C-alpha positions in Angstrom: -20.5 11.9 23.3 -23.6 13.6 21.9 -21.7 16.0 19.6 -20.1 13.4 17.4 -19.6 14.3 13.7 -19.2 11.7 11.0 -17.0 13.1 8.4 -17.4 11.4 5.0 -15.4 11.4 1.8 -15.8 9.2 -1.3 -14.6 8.6 -4.8 -16.4 6.9 -7.6 -15.2 5.0 -10.7 -11.8 4.1 -9.5 -10.4 1.8 -12.3 -9.5 -1.0 -9.9 -11.8 -3.9 -9.0 -13.5 -3.7 -5.7 -12.0 -7.0 -4.5 -8.5 -5.5 -4.8 -9.5 -2.2 -3.1 -11.1 -4.1 -0.2 -7.7 -5.8 0.6 -6.3 -2.3 1.2 -9.3 -0.9 3.0 -9.4 -3.8 5.4 -5.8 -3.0 6.5 -6.7 0.6 7.7 -10.2 0.2 9.1 -10.2 1.2 12.8 -6.8 3.0 12.8 -6.0 6.6 13.5 -6.0 8.7 10.4 -2.3 9.7 10.6 -1.3 6.2 11.2 -3.4 4.9 8.3 -1.8 7.4 6.0 1.7 6.1 6.9 0.5 2.5 6.3 -0.9 3.4 2.9 2.3 5.3 1.9 4.4 2.2 2.1 1.9 -0.3 0.8 2.8 -1.8 -2.5 -0.7 -2.3 -3.8 -1.9 -0.1 -6.6 -5.2 0.5 -4.8 -3.3 2.3 -1.9 -3.0 5.5 -3.9 -6.7 6.2 -4.5 -7.5 5.1 -0.9 -4.9 7.5 0.5 -6.3 10.3 -1.6 -9.8 9.7 -0.2 -8.4 9.6 3.3 -6.6 12.9 2.8 -9.8 14.4 1.5 -11.8 13.2 4.6 -9.1 14.6 6.9 -9.3 17.9 5.1 -13.1 17.9 5.3 -12.9 17.3 9.1 -10.4 20.1 9.7 -12.1 22.7 7.4 -15.8 22.0 8.0 -15.9 20.9 11.6 -12.7 22.2 13.1 -11.5 18.8 14.3 -7.9 18.0 15.0 -6.1 15.6 12.8 -4.7 13.6 15.7 -8.2 13.0 17.1 -9.6 11.3 14.0 -10.2 7.6 13.7 -11.4 5.7 10.7 -14.9 4.7 11.8 -16.0 3.0 8.5 -14.2 2.3 5.3 -15.6 0.2 2.5 -15.3 -0.4 -1.3 -18.4 -1.0 -3.4 -18.6 -2.3 -6.9 -18.8 0.4 -9.6 -19.8 0.2 -13.2 -18.0 -2.4 -15.3 -17.0 -2.0 -19.0 -17.2 -4.8 -21.5 -14.1 -5.0 -23.7 -12.9 -7.4 -26.3 -9.6 -8.7 -27.5 -9.5 -10.5 -30.8 -8.2 -14.1 -30.7 -7.3 -16.8 -33.2 -9.5 -17.9 -36.1 -11.8 -14.9 -35.9 -12.9 -15.3 -32.3 -12.7 -12.7 -29.7 -12.0 -12.9 -26.0 -14.3 -10.9 -23.8 -12.8 -8.9 -21.0 -14.6 -7.1 -18.2 -12.9 -3.9 -16.9 -14.2 -3.4 -13.4 -14.3 -0.3 -11.3 -15.1 0.5 -7.7 -16.2 3.3 -5.4 -14.4 3.9 -2.1 -16.0 5.6 1.0 -14.3 6.5 4.2 -16.0 7.8 7.3 -14.0 9.5 10.1 -15.1 10.1 13.7 -13.5 11.8 16.7 -11.6 9.4 19.0 -13.7 8.5 22.1 -12.3 10.2 25.2 -12.0 8.0 28.3 -14.8 8.8 30.7 -13.3 9.8 34.1 
């Protein structure tokens, strides 16, 4: 298949740690795009909403920019990288403070056309 397009969509600075987003992304990697949207819709994790939003954006990119059909798309790559983290503090007893790290992540999804069976 020489005319394969990799359709990419990503989001940066999602205010959820990359470790939590990877749990969701690992569930949908390799699935068909429509099926992955259904899985994300009923997933209880908070990270499922931004991942679904990126997936819908990638599907829209494939349909508008390359004219690909939604039913033919498969999630080829999906990964979550560590984004910038913010240092925060909460004050504790006896004049101390408790440091907190607010982590963020970036999510990337790459779609590809389903391989047709060679006859």
